[in-house]
VEXTOR-874665 format. One record per atom (N, C-alpha, C, O): residue number from 1; atom name; x, y, z. Coordinates in Angstrom, 2 decimals. Last residue first. Layout:
<sites>
<pos: NUM	site: CA	c1: X	c2: Y	c3: Z>
...
</sites>
This chain:
<sites>
<pos: 60	site: N	c1: 22.93	c2: 13.76	c3: 177.39>
<pos: 60	site: CA	c1: 22.38	c2: 14.09	c3: 178.70>
<pos: 60	site: C	c1: 20.97	c2: 13.59	c3: 178.84>
<pos: 60	site: O	c1: 20.36	c2: 13.78	c3: 179.89>
<pos: 59	site: N	c1: 25.93	c2: 12.99	c3: 175.83>
<pos: 59	site: CA	c1: 24.51	c2: 12.67	c3: 175.90>
<pos: 59	site: C	c1: 23.99	c2: 12.96	c3: 177.30>
<pos: 59	site: O	c1: 24.55	c2: 12.46	c3: 178.28>
<pos: 58	site: N	c1: 28.50	c2: 13.45	c3: 174.95>
<pos: 58	site: CA	c1: 27.86	c2: 14.45	c3: 175.80>
<pos: 58	site: C	c1: 26.35	c2: 14.23	c3: 175.89>
<pos: 58	site: O	c1: 25.59	c2: 15.19	c3: 176.02>
<pos: 57	site: N	c1: 29.33	c2: 11.37	c3: 173.31>
<pos: 57	site: CA	c1: 30.10	c2: 11.67	c3: 174.51>
<pos: 57	site: C	c1: 29.38	c2: 12.63	c3: 175.46>
<pos: 57	site: O	c1: 29.65	c2: 12.61	c3: 176.66>
<pos: 56	site: N	c1: 27.36	c2: 11.28	c3: 171.30>
<pos: 56	site: CA	c1: 27.83	c2: 10.06	c3: 171.93>
<pos: 56	site: C	c1: 28.51	c2: 10.35	c3: 173.26>
<pos: 56	site: O	c1: 28.27	c2: 9.64	c3: 174.24>
<pos: 55	site: N	c1: 27.11	c2: 13.89	c3: 170.45>
<pos: 55	site: CA	c1: 25.97	c2: 13.25	c3: 171.11>
<pos: 55	site: C	c1: 26.40	c2: 11.99	c3: 171.85>
<pos: 55	site: O	c1: 25.85	c2: 11.67	c3: 172.91>
<pos: 54	site: N	c1: 29.65	c2: 14.22	c3: 169.30>
<pos: 54	site: CA	c1: 29.24	c2: 15.06	c3: 170.42>
<pos: 54	site: C	c1: 28.08	c2: 14.43	c3: 171.17>
<pos: 54	site: O	c1: 28.06	c2: 14.43	c3: 172.40>
<pos: 53	site: N	c1: 29.49	c2: 12.34	c3: 167.22>
<pos: 53	site: CA	c1: 30.49	c2: 12.16	c3: 168.28>
<pos: 53	site: C	c1: 30.10	c2: 12.98	c3: 169.50>
<pos: 53	site: O	c1: 30.20	c2: 12.49	c3: 170.63>
<pos: 52	site: N	c1: 27.43	c2: 13.54	c3: 165.70>
<pos: 52	site: CA	c1: 27.28	c2: 12.18	c3: 166.23>
<pos: 52	site: C	c1: 28.26	c2: 11.93	c3: 167.36>
<pos: 52	site: O	c1: 27.87	c2: 11.34	c3: 168.38>
<pos: 51	site: N	c1: 28.62	c2: 15.99	c3: 165.04>
<pos: 51	site: CA	c1: 27.40	c2: 15.97	c3: 165.85>
<pos: 51	site: C	c1: 27.20	c2: 14.59	c3: 166.47>
<pos: 51	site: O	c1: 26.83	c2: 14.48	c3: 167.63>
<pos: 50	site: N	c1: 30.74	c2: 15.06	c3: 163.46>
<pos: 50	site: CA	c1: 31.02	c2: 15.81	c3: 164.68>
<pos: 50	site: C	c1: 29.81	c2: 15.83	c3: 165.60>
<pos: 50	site: O	c1: 29.95	c2: 15.69	c3: 166.82>
<pos: 49	site: N	c1: 29.32	c2: 13.90	c3: 161.35>
<pos: 49	site: CA	c1: 30.18	c2: 13.06	c3: 162.18>
<pos: 49	site: C	c1: 30.47	c2: 13.76	c3: 163.51>
<pos: 49	site: O	c1: 30.45	c2: 13.13	c3: 164.56>
<pos: 48	site: N	c1: 28.13	c2: 16.20	c3: 160.28>
<pos: 48	site: CA	c1: 27.30	c2: 15.11	c3: 160.81>
<pos: 48	site: C	c1: 28.09	c2: 14.19	c3: 161.73>
<pos: 48	site: O	c1: 27.59	c2: 13.76	c3: 162.76>
<pos: 47	site: N	c1: 30.44	c2: 17.53	c3: 159.45>
<pos: 47	site: CA	c1: 29.58	c2: 18.14	c3: 160.45>
<pos: 47	site: C	c1: 28.68	c2: 17.08	c3: 161.08>
<pos: 47	site: O	c1: 28.49	c2: 17.08	c3: 162.30>
<pos: 46	site: N	c1: 31.37	c2: 15.74	c3: 157.52>
<pos: 46	site: CA	c1: 32.20	c2: 16.02	c3: 158.69>
<pos: 46	site: C	c1: 31.36	c2: 16.65	c3: 159.81>
<pos: 46	site: O	c1: 31.55	c2: 16.33	c3: 160.98>
<pos: 45	site: N	c1: 29.27	c2: 15.89	c3: 155.66>
<pos: 45	site: CA	c1: 29.58	c2: 14.61	c3: 156.31>
<pos: 45	site: C	c1: 30.40	c2: 14.85	c3: 157.58>
<pos: 45	site: O	c1: 30.14	c2: 14.22	c3: 158.61>
<pos: 44	site: N	c1: 29.50	c2: 18.57	c3: 154.89>
<pos: 44	site: CA	c1: 28.26	c2: 18.10	c3: 155.53>
<pos: 44	site: C	c1: 28.51	c2: 16.79	c3: 156.27>
<pos: 44	site: O	c1: 28.02	c2: 16.61	c3: 157.38>
<pos: 43	site: N	c1: 32.05	c2: 18.49	c3: 153.74>
<pos: 43	site: CA	c1: 31.79	c2: 19.37	c3: 154.89>
<pos: 43	site: C	c1: 30.54	c2: 18.92	c3: 155.63>
<pos: 43	site: O	c1: 30.52	c2: 18.90	c3: 156.86>
<pos: 42	site: N	c1: 31.63	c2: 16.72	c3: 151.64>
<pos: 42	site: CA	c1: 32.58	c2: 16.37	c3: 152.69>
<pos: 42	site: C	c1: 32.36	c2: 17.22	c3: 153.94>
<pos: 42	site: O	c1: 32.46	c2: 16.72	c3: 155.06>
<pos: 41	site: N	c1: 29.79	c2: 18.19	c3: 150.08>
<pos: 41	site: CA	c1: 29.42	c2: 16.89	c3: 150.64>
<pos: 41	site: C	c1: 30.33	c2: 16.48	c3: 151.79>
<pos: 41	site: O	c1: 29.86	c2: 15.95	c3: 152.80>
<pos: 40	site: N	c1: 31.42	c2: 20.33	c3: 149.38>
<pos: 40	site: CA	c1: 30.22	c2: 20.58	c3: 150.18>
<pos: 40	site: C	c1: 29.76	c2: 19.27	c3: 150.84>
<pos: 40	site: O	c1: 29.38	c2: 19.26	c3: 152.01>
<pos: 39	site: N	c1: 33.34	c2: 18.94	c3: 147.86>
<pos: 39	site: CA	c1: 33.73	c2: 19.67	c3: 149.08>
<pos: 39	site: C	c1: 32.53	c2: 19.94	c3: 149.97>
<pos: 39	site: O	c1: 32.63	c2: 19.80	c3: 151.19>
<pos: 38	site: N	c1: 31.81	c2: 17.93	c3: 145.75>
<pos: 38	site: CA	c1: 32.47	c2: 17.00	c3: 146.67>
<pos: 38	site: C	c1: 32.90	c2: 17.70	c3: 147.96>
<pos: 38	site: O	c1: 32.81	c2: 17.11	c3: 149.04>
<pos: 37	site: N	c1: 30.98	c2: 20.36	c3: 144.53>
<pos: 37	site: CA	c1: 30.00	c2: 19.38	c3: 145.02>
<pos: 37	site: C	c1: 30.63	c2: 18.46	c3: 146.05>
<pos: 37	site: O	c1: 30.05	c2: 18.22	c3: 147.11>
<pos: 36	site: N	c1: 33.47	c2: 21.50	c3: 143.85>
<pos: 36	site: CA	c1: 32.59	c2: 22.19	c3: 144.79>
<pos: 36	site: C	c1: 31.57	c2: 21.22	c3: 145.38>
<pos: 36	site: O	c1: 31.31	c2: 21.25	c3: 146.58>
<pos: 35	site: N	c1: 34.39	c2: 19.60	c3: 142.01>
<pos: 35	site: CA	c1: 35.14	c2: 19.86	c3: 143.24>
<pos: 35	site: C	c1: 34.26	c2: 20.54	c3: 144.29>
<pos: 35	site: O	c1: 34.31	c2: 20.20	c3: 145.47>
<pos: 34	site: N	c1: 32.45	c2: 19.88	c3: 139.98>
<pos: 34	site: CA	c1: 32.62	c2: 18.60	c3: 140.69>
<pos: 34	site: C	c1: 33.35	c2: 18.80	c3: 142.02>
<pos: 34	site: O	c1: 32.96	c2: 18.23	c3: 143.04>
<pos: 33	site: N	c1: 32.95	c2: 22.51	c3: 139.18>
<pos: 33	site: CA	c1: 31.64	c2: 22.15	c3: 139.71>
<pos: 33	site: C	c1: 31.74	c2: 20.85	c3: 140.51>
<pos: 33	site: O	c1: 31.17	c2: 20.74	c3: 141.59>
<pos: 32	site: N	c1: 35.57	c2: 22.27	c3: 138.21>
<pos: 32	site: CA	c1: 35.28	c2: 23.15	c3: 139.34>
<pos: 32	site: C	c1: 33.96	c2: 22.78	c3: 139.99>
<pos: 32	site: O	c1: 33.85	c2: 22.74	c3: 141.21>
<pos: 31	site: N	c1: 35.15	c2: 20.54	c3: 136.05>
<pos: 31	site: CA	c1: 35.96	c2: 20.09	c3: 137.17>
<pos: 31	site: C	c1: 35.71	c2: 20.95	c3: 138.40>
<pos: 31	site: O	c1: 35.64	c2: 20.43	c3: 139.51>
<pos: 30	site: N	c1: 33.68	c2: 22.19	c3: 134.36>
<pos: 30	site: CA	c1: 33.09	c2: 20.94	c3: 134.85>
<pos: 30	site: C	c1: 33.83	c2: 20.45	c3: 136.08>
<pos: 30	site: O	c1: 33.22	c2: 19.99	c3: 137.04>
<pos: 29	site: N	c1: 35.63	c2: 24.19	c3: 133.90>
<pos: 29	site: CA	c1: 34.36	c2: 24.52	c3: 134.55>
<pos: 29	site: C	c1: 33.70	c2: 23.28	c3: 135.13>
<pos: 29	site: O	c1: 33.22	c2: 23.30	c3: 136.27>
<pos: 28	site: N	c1: 37.55	c2: 22.68	c3: 132.54>
<pos: 28	site: CA	c1: 37.89	c2: 23.31	c3: 133.82>
<pos: 28	site: C	c1: 36.62	c2: 23.66	c3: 134.59>
<pos: 28	site: O	c1: 36.55	c2: 23.45	c3: 135.80>
<pos: 27	site: N	c1: 36.13	c2: 22.03	c3: 130.23>
<pos: 27	site: CA	c1: 36.57	c2: 20.97	c3: 131.14>
<pos: 27	site: C	c1: 36.91	c2: 21.52	c3: 132.51>
<pos: 27	site: O	c1: 36.60	c2: 20.91	c3: 133.53>
<pos: 26	site: N	c1: 35.86	c2: 24.60	c3: 129.14>
<pos: 26	site: CA	c1: 34.67	c2: 23.83	c3: 129.50>
<pos: 26	site: C	c1: 35.03	c2: 22.72	c3: 130.48>
<pos: 26	site: O	c1: 34.30	c2: 22.49	c3: 131.45>
<pos: 25	site: N	c1: 38.54	c2: 25.20	c3: 128.65>
<pos: 25	site: CA	c1: 37.77	c2: 26.03	c3: 129.59>
<pos: 25	site: C	c1: 36.52	c2: 25.29	c3: 130.05>
<pos: 25	site: O	c1: 36.15	c2: 25.36	c3: 131.23>
<pos: 24	site: N	c1: 39.12	c2: 23.27	c3: 126.71>
<pos: 24	site: CA	c1: 39.80	c2: 23.22	c3: 128.00>
<pos: 24	site: C	c1: 39.04	c2: 24.04	c3: 129.05>
<pos: 24	site: O	c1: 38.92	c2: 23.62	c3: 130.20>
<pos: 23	site: N	c1: 37.50	c2: 24.19	c3: 124.61>
<pos: 23	site: CA	c1: 37.27	c2: 22.86	c3: 125.19>
<pos: 23	site: C	c1: 37.92	c2: 22.75	c3: 126.57>
<pos: 23	site: O	c1: 37.32	c2: 22.19	c3: 127.49>
<pos: 22	site: N	c1: 38.72	c2: 26.67	c3: 124.13>
<pos: 22	site: CA	c1: 37.32	c2: 26.62	c3: 124.56>
<pos: 22	site: C	c1: 36.99	c2: 25.27	c3: 125.20>
<pos: 22	site: O	c1: 36.29	c2: 25.22	c3: 126.21>
<pos: 21	site: N	c1: 41.22	c2: 25.78	c3: 123.24>
<pos: 21	site: CA	c1: 41.14	c2: 26.57	c3: 124.47>
<pos: 21	site: C	c1: 39.71	c2: 26.56	c3: 125.01>
<pos: 21	site: O	c1: 39.51	c2: 26.46	c3: 126.22>
<pos: 20	site: N	c1: 40.47	c2: 24.52	c3: 120.86>
<pos: 20	site: CA	c1: 41.08	c2: 23.74	c3: 121.93>
<pos: 20	site: C	c1: 41.01	c2: 24.47	c3: 123.27>
<pos: 20	site: O	c1: 40.76	c2: 23.86	c3: 124.31>
<pos: 19	site: N	c1: 39.52	c2: 26.73	c3: 119.43>
<pos: 19	site: CA	c1: 38.60	c2: 25.63	c3: 119.75>
<pos: 19	site: C	c1: 39.16	c2: 24.79	c3: 120.90>
<pos: 19	site: O	c1: 38.42	c2: 24.39	c3: 121.80>
<pos: 18	site: N	c1: 41.89	c2: 28.21	c3: 119.19>
<pos: 18	site: CA	c1: 40.75	c2: 28.78	c3: 119.91>
<pos: 18	site: C	c1: 39.77	c2: 27.69	c3: 120.32>
<pos: 18	site: O	c1: 39.25	c2: 27.72	c3: 121.43>
<pos: 17	site: N	c1: 43.38	c2: 26.41	c3: 117.63>
<pos: 17	site: CA	c1: 43.84	c2: 26.75	c3: 118.97>
<pos: 17	site: C	c1: 42.70	c2: 27.33	c3: 119.80>
<pos: 17	site: O	c1: 42.55	c2: 26.98	c3: 120.98>
<pos: 16	site: N	c1: 41.88	c2: 26.44	c3: 115.27>
<pos: 16	site: CA	c1: 42.06	c2: 25.19	c3: 116.01>
<pos: 16	site: C	c1: 42.49	c2: 25.46	c3: 117.45>
<pos: 16	site: O	c1: 42.01	c2: 24.81	c3: 118.37>
<pos: 15	site: N	c1: 42.18	c2: 29.12	c3: 114.52>
<pos: 15	site: CA	c1: 40.85	c2: 28.58	c3: 114.80>
<pos: 15	site: C	c1: 40.94	c2: 27.30	c3: 115.63>
<pos: 15	site: O	c1: 40.18	c2: 27.10	c3: 116.57>
<pos: 14	site: N	c1: 44.95	c2: 29.20	c3: 114.06>
<pos: 14	site: CA	c1: 44.35	c2: 30.06	c3: 115.08>
<pos: 14	site: C	c1: 42.97	c2: 29.54	c3: 115.49>
<pos: 14	site: O	c1: 42.64	c2: 29.51	c3: 116.67>
<pos: 13	site: N	c1: 45.15	c2: 27.40	c3: 111.93>
<pos: 13	site: CA	c1: 45.81	c2: 27.10	c3: 113.19>
<pos: 13	site: C	c1: 45.21	c2: 27.91	c3: 114.34>
<pos: 13	site: O	c1: 44.99	c2: 27.40	c3: 115.44>
<pos: 12	site: N	c1: 43.77	c2: 28.86	c3: 109.98>
<pos: 12	site: CA	c1: 43.28	c2: 27.53	c3: 110.39>
<pos: 12	site: C	c1: 43.86	c2: 27.17	c3: 111.75>
<pos: 12	site: O	c1: 43.15	c2: 26.68	c3: 112.62>
<pos: 11	site: N	c1: 45.45	c2: 31.08	c3: 109.83>
<pos: 11	site: CA	c1: 44.05	c2: 31.26	c3: 110.21>
<pos: 11	site: C	c1: 43.46	c2: 29.94	c3: 110.69>
<pos: 11	site: O	c1: 42.73	c2: 29.91	c3: 111.69>
<pos: 10	site: N	c1: 47.81	c2: 29.93	c3: 108.90>
<pos: 10	site: CA	c1: 47.78	c2: 30.55	c3: 110.22>
<pos: 10	site: C	c1: 46.37	c2: 30.76	c3: 110.72>
<pos: 10	site: O	c1: 46.11	c2: 30.62	c3: 111.92>
<pos: 9	site: N	c1: 46.98	c2: 29.14	c3: 106.34>
<pos: 9	site: CA	c1: 47.46	c2: 28.14	c3: 107.31>
<pos: 9	site: C	c1: 47.39	c2: 28.69	c3: 108.73>
<pos: 9	site: O	c1: 46.95	c2: 27.99	c3: 109.65>
<pos: 8	site: N	c1: 46.40	c2: 31.66	c3: 105.25>
<pos: 8	site: CA	c1: 45.33	c2: 30.67	c3: 105.41>
<pos: 8	site: C	c1: 45.73	c2: 29.60	c3: 106.42>
<pos: 8	site: O	c1: 44.92	c2: 29.19	c3: 107.25>
<pos: 7	site: N	c1: 48.88	c2: 32.77	c3: 105.10>
<pos: 7	site: CA	c1: 47.90	c2: 33.39	c3: 105.99>
<pos: 7	site: C	c1: 46.75	c2: 32.43	c3: 106.26>
<pos: 7	site: O	c1: 46.19	c2: 32.39	c3: 107.36>
<pos: 6	site: N	c1: 51.23	c2: 30.01	c3: 105.10>
<pos: 6	site: CA	c1: 50.45	c2: 31.06	c3: 104.46>
<pos: 6	site: C	c1: 49.50	c2: 31.67	c3: 105.48>
<pos: 6	site: O	c1: 49.34	c2: 31.15	c3: 106.58>
<pos: 5	site: N	c1: 54.46	c2: 29.27	c3: 106.21>
<pos: 5	site: CA	c1: 53.02	c2: 29.16	c3: 106.42>
<pos: 5	site: C	c1: 52.33	c2: 30.32	c3: 105.71>
<pos: 5	site: O	c1: 52.80	c2: 31.46	c3: 105.74>
<pos: 4	site: N	c1: 57.29	c2: 27.47	c3: 105.02>
<pos: 4	site: CA	c1: 56.59	c2: 28.73	c3: 105.22>
<pos: 4	site: C	c1: 55.09	c2: 28.46	c3: 105.38>
<pos: 4	site: O	c1: 54.53	c2: 27.56	c3: 104.76>
<pos: 3	site: N	c1: 59.91	c2: 25.56	c3: 106.29>
<pos: 3	site: CA	c1: 58.61	c2: 25.58	c3: 105.64>
<pos: 3	site: C	c1: 57.94	c2: 26.91	c3: 105.97>
<pos: 3	site: O	c1: 58.03	c2: 27.40	c3: 107.10>
<pos: 2	site: N	c1: 63.34	c2: 24.88	c3: 105.66>
<pos: 2	site: CA	c1: 62.32	c2: 25.66	c3: 106.34>
<pos: 2	site: C	c1: 61.02	c2: 25.59	c3: 105.54>
<pos: 2	site: O	c1: 61.02	c2: 25.58	c3: 104.31>
<pos: 1	site: N	c1: 65.35	c2: 22.05	c3: 105.97>
<pos: 1	site: CA	c1: 64.60	c2: 22.91	c3: 105.07>
<pos: 1	site: C	c1: 63.48	c2: 23.62	c3: 105.84>
<pos: 1	site: O	c1: 62.76	c2: 22.97	c3: 106.60>
</sites>
């Protein structure tokens, strides 16, 4: 049996979908910020490690 949707049903569904998309966009933004923070931290750590190794082997 087929069910029909009213304009009101579709409006509610549209609102729910928009809210879900907004929530997903917010989560994506939070994830991007976390990734950027961790990448910057990893780059700084790698640079510090490289300097430590260079000083260890090329100490004058």
